C-alpha positions in Angstrom: 0.0 0.0 0.0 1.2 3.5 -0.8 -0.2 4.8 2.5 -0.5 3.0 5.8 -3.9 2.3 7.4 -4.9 5.1 9.6 -4.0 4.6 13.2 -7.7 4.9 14.3 -8.8 5.1 17.9 -7.2 3.8 21.0 -7.4 0.1 21.9 -10.4 0.6 24.2 -12.5 2.3 21.6 -11.3 -0.1 18.9 -13.1 -2.9 20.8 -16.4 -1.4 19.8 -15.4 -0.6 16.2 -16.8 -3.2 13.8 -14.4 -5.1 11.6 -14.1 -4.2 8.0 -16.0 -7.3 7.0 -18.9 -6.4 9.1 -19.6 -2.9 7.8 -20.2 -1.2 4.4 -17.1 -0.4 2.3 -16.9 2.2 -0.3 -14.3 1.8 -3.0 -13.2 4.9 -4.9 -11.3 4.5 -8.2 -9.7 7.8 -9.3 -9.1 8.7 -13.0 -8.0 11.8 -14.8 -11.4 12.9 -15.9 -13.8 11.0 -13.6 -14.0 9.0 -10.4 -16.0 5.8 -9.8 -17.5 4.8 -6.4 -19.0 1.5 -5.4 -20.4 0.4 -2.0 -20.5 -3.2 -0.8 -21.9 -4.5 2.4 -22.2 -7.9 4.1 -24.9 -10.2 2.8 -27.8 -10.3 5.2 -28.2 -13.5 7.3 -24.9 -14.9 5.9 -22.1 -16.1 8.2 -19.4 -16.2 5.6 -17.4 -13.3 4.1 -19.5 -12.8 1.0 -20.7 -9.3 0.2 -23.3 -7.6 -2.0 -22.9 -4.5 -4.2 -25.3 -1.8 -3.0 -24.7 1.0 -5.5 -22.3 2.3 -8.1 -21.7 5.8 -9.4 -19.5 7.6 -11.9 -18.7 11.3 -11.0 -17.2 13.4 -13.8 -14.5 16.0 -12.9 -14.5 19.5 -14.2 -10.7 19.7 -14.4 -8.3 16.7 -15.2 -6.3 15.2 -12.4 -2.8 13.8 -12.6 -1.7 16.2 -15.4 0.9 18.8 -14.7 1.0 20.2 -11.1 -1.7 19.7 -8.6 -3.5 23.0 -7.7 -5.9 24.1 -5.0 -8.5 24.4 -7.8 -8.2 20.8 -8.8 -8.1 19.5 -5.2 -11.2 21.6 -4.3 -13.1 20.2 -7.2 -12.1 16.7 -6.2 -13.3 17.4 -2.6 -16.6 18.6 -4.0 -17.0 15.5 -6.1 -16.3 13.3 -3.0 -18.6 15.2 -0.7 -21.8 13.3 -1.7 -20.0 10.0 -0.8 -19.6 11.3 2.7 -23.3 12.1 2.8 -24.2 8.6 1.7 -22.0 7.1 4.5 -23.2 9.5 7.2 -24.3 7.7 10.3 -22.6 4.4 9.4 -19.3 2.8 10.1 -18.4 2.7 6.4 -14.7 2.3 5.4 -13.2 4.0 2.4 -10.6 2.5 0.2 -9.0 4.3 -2.7 -7.6 2.9 -6.0 -5.0 5.2 -7.6 -4.7 4.7 -11.4 -1.9 2.3 -12.3 -0.2 4.7 -14.8 0.4 7.1 -11.9 2.4 4.6 -9.9 5.9 3.3 -10.7 6.2 -0.5 -10.0 9.4 -2.6 -10.1 10.8 -5.8 -8.6 14.5 -5.5 -7.7 16.8 -8.5 -7.5 19.4 -7.6 -4.8 22.5 -9.2 -3.3 21.8 -7.3 -0.1 18.5 -5.7 1.0 18.8 -2.2 2.5 17.5 -1.8 6.0 13.9 -0.5 6.4 13.7 3.2 6.9 16.2 5.7 5.7 18.5 3.2 3.9 15.6 1.7 1.9 14.2 5.1 1.0 17.6 6.2 -0.2 17.9 3.1 -2.3 14.4 3.5 -3.8 15.0 7.1 -4.5 18.2 6.3 -6.4 16.6 3.4 -8.4 13.4 5.2 -9.4 15.3 8.3 -10.3 18.0 6.8 -12.5 18.4 8.7 -15.7 16.4 11.7 -14.3 17.6 15.3 -14.1 19.6 16.6 -11.2 16.5 17.7 -9.2 14.1 14.8 -9.5 10.5 15.1 -8.3 10.2 13.9 -4.6 8.6 10.5 -4.4 6.6 8.5 -1.8 7.5 4.9 -1.5 6.2 1.5 -0.5 8.0 -1.8 -0.6 7.6 -5.5 0.2 10.0 -8.4 0.5 9.1 -11.2 -1.8 11.6 -13.9 -0.8 14.5 -15.0 -2.9 15.4 -16.5 -6.3 18.8 -17.8 -7.5 20.5 -16.5 -4.4 19.1 -12.9 -4.7 16.5 -11.2 -2.6 13.4 -9.9 -4.4 12.1 -6.5 -3.3 8.9 -5.1 -4.7 9.1 -1.3 -4.9 6.3 1.2 -5.7 6.8 5.0 -6.1 4.4 7.9 -6.6 5.0 11.6 -6.8 4.6 13.0 -3.3 2.7 16.1 -4.5 -0.1 14.0 -6.0 -0.4 11.6 -3.1 -0.6 14.5 -0.7 -3.1 16.4 -2.9 -5.4 13.3 -3.0 -5.1 12.9 0.8 -6.0 16.6 1.3 -9.0 16.4 -0.9 -10.4 13.4 1.1 -9.7 15.3 4.3 -11.6 18.4 3.0 -14.5 16.0 2.1 -14.4 14.7 5.7 -13.7 11.2 4.4 -11.3 9.1 6.5 -9.2 6.7 4.4 -8.6 3.1 5.4 -6.5 2.0 2.4 -4.8 3.9 -0.4 -3.2 1.6 -3.0 -2.7 1.4 -6.8 -5.6 -0.1 -8.6 -3.5 -3.2 -9.4 -3.1 -3.9 -5.7 -6.9 -4.0 -5.2 -7.4 -6.2 -8.2 -4.8 -8.8 -7.1 -6.2 -8.7 -3.6 -9.7 -9.3 -4.9 -8.7 -12.3 -7.1 -5.9 -13.6 -4.8 -7.6 -16.8 -3.6 -9.2 -17.8 -6.9 -5.9 -17.3 -8.8 -3.9 -19.1 -6.2 -6.2 -22.1 -6.5 -5.5 -22.3 -10.2 -1.7 -22.2 -9.4 1.1 -21.5 -11.8 2.6 -18.4 -13.3 0.2 -16.0 -15.1 -0.7 -12.6 -16.4 -3.6 -10.3 -15.7 -4.5 -7.8 -18.5 -6.9 -5.2 -17.1 -9.0 -2.7 -19.0 -10.4 0.5 -17.4 -12.2 3.4 -18.9 -9.0 5.5 -18.9 -6.1 3.1 -19.1 -5.0 -0.5 -19.5 -2.7 -2.5 -17.2 -0.7 -5.7 -17.3 0.6 -7.6 -14.3 2.8 -10.8 -14.3 3.5 -13.2 -11.5 5.7 -16.3 -11.2 5.0 -19.9 -10.1 5.3 -18.8 -6.5 2.5 -16.4 -6.9 4.9 -13.4 -6.5 4.3 -10.3 -8.6 7.2 -9.8 -10.9 6.3 -7.1 -13.5 3.7 -4.5 -14.2 3.0 -2.0 -17.0 0.2 0.4 -17.6 -0.7 3.1 -20.0 -3.3 5.9 -20.3 -5.7 6.0 -23.2 -5.7 9.3 -25.1 -9.3 9.9 -24.0 -11.7 8.3 -21.6 -13.4 5.4 -23.3 -17.2 5.0 -23.0 -17.4 1.9 -25.1 -15.0 -0.8 -26.4 -14.8 0.8 -29.8 -13.2 3.9 -28.2 -9.9 2.1 -27.4 -7.1 0.9 -29.7 -7.9 -2.7 -29.0 -5.7 -4.4 -31.6 -2.6 -2.2 -30.7 -3.1 -2.8 -27.0 -3.4 -6.6 -27.4 -0.2 -6.5 -29.5 1.7 -4.4 -27.0 0.6 -6.7 -24.1 1.7 -9.8 -26.1 5.1 -8.2 -26.8 5.5 -7.3 -23.2 4.8 -10.8 -22.0 7.2 -12.3 -24.5 9.9 -9.9 -23.5 9.4 -10.8 -19.8 9.6 -14.5 -20.5 12.8 -14.3 -22.5 14.5 -11.9 -20.1 15.3 -14.5 -17.4 15.9 -18.2 -16.8 12.8 -20.4 -16.2 10.4 -17.5 -16.7 7.0 -18.4 -18.0 3.4 -17.2 -18.3 1.2 -20.3 -18.2 -2.2 -18.6 -18.0 -3.5 -15.2 -19.3 -6.5 -13.6 -17.6 -8.5 -10.6 -18.6 -10.5 -8.2 -16.5 -12.7 -5.5 -18.1 -16.1 -3.8 -17.8 -18.5 -6.7 -18.5 -19.8 -5.2 -21.7 -16.2 -5.1 -23.1 -15.1 -8.6 -22.1 -16.4 -10.6 -25.1 -14.8 -8.4 -27.7 -11.5 -8.2 -25.8 -11.3 -12.0 -25.4 -12.0 -12.5 -29.1 -9.2 -10.2 -30.1 -6.8 -11.7 -27.6 -7.4 -15.3 -28.5 -6.8 -14.5 -32.2 -3.3 -13.3 -31.2 -2.5 -16.1 -28.7 -3.9 -19.2 -30.3 -6.9 -19.4 -28.0 -5.3 -18.3 -24.8 -7.2 -15.9 -22.5 -9.7 -16.4 -19.7 -12.1 -13.8 -18.6 -12.4 -13.0 -14.9 -15.8 -12.1 -13.4 -16.3 -9.8 -10.4 -19.6 -11.5 -9.8 -19.8 -14.7 -7.7 -17.3 -15.9 -5.2 -16.9 -13.3 -2.5 -19.2 -10.7 -4.2 -22.8 -10.8 -5.3 -23.7 -8.3 -8.0 -27.2 -7.1 -8.5 -29.3 -8.6 -11.3 -28.0 -7.3 -14.6 -24.6 -6.3 -13.1 -23.3 -2.8 -13.3 -22.5 -1.9 -16.8 -19.9 0.8 -17.2 -18.5 0.5 -13.7 -14.7 0.6 -13.4 -13.5 -2.9 -12.3 -11.0 -1.3 -9.9 -13.7 0.5 -8.0 -15.5 -2.8 -7.4 -12.3 -4.5 -6.3 -11.5 -1.6 -4.0 -14.9 -1.9 -2.4 -14.1 -5.2 -0.7 -12.5 -4.6 2.7 -9.0 -5.8 3.5 
């Protein structure tokens, strides 16, 4: 996660605070030109962890986010867009989880002989690695990292980086809207968390190709279920329908990226390829993908399993917003 969970109340009061699985959760997926919000809640009279989707909403933005420098104007409009979500949650113990767009976040897995100590040493290392090739005064970054074990005698360290100014601007906007954040993570993190158990049951290395209204994203993991590579890219414009995106070019770019990853190291493979997209896009995407990959490609559904969608689903809803609406 790019921001830690809020410290919350003291231990005595936390005793009375419901667990995330027992209360409504609102997932907010941020884009450049809109945000998407989804609320889930526990299924009534169910003793397991399954949840239901209560509502979904797309909120357009007057001024684009994540372009140039954040300004008070853009943060004020984001706070205004978020305010109705606070009103909907008023009087409840709802939690809020944010999905930052994948193209905003730098993602890399480092193979190291020696892992820097957590704290200043790790921050200095990540600053150096993520700013290689930059000008003398690089943009300050906020970091998160996770140790992934080892391979061939080297330690694997997952690092993520985001421009501090944009992370702080988003946090300030939620504060202005009086919304306390529980989790802030890149959208990919929410998607992998949502499908973690089902993908682990299928075992083996794989790739997840995700389509959102404003960007596409590709994530690869190894046979040990460890994330190893991620890439994402903005669309030129927000896509309202499948025909608005350069589908053939995107599938070709994803295929080339997967091949490059496989050939870049010993014993690397991608055994299965999964696709996540708005439900009305999925059929067309799978058709184009299977034509390029000799029939490879399996669509993932956000319905079923831990989440129960309403009849007819939610057409046009950002998958990352639904994934973010399931508490961690």
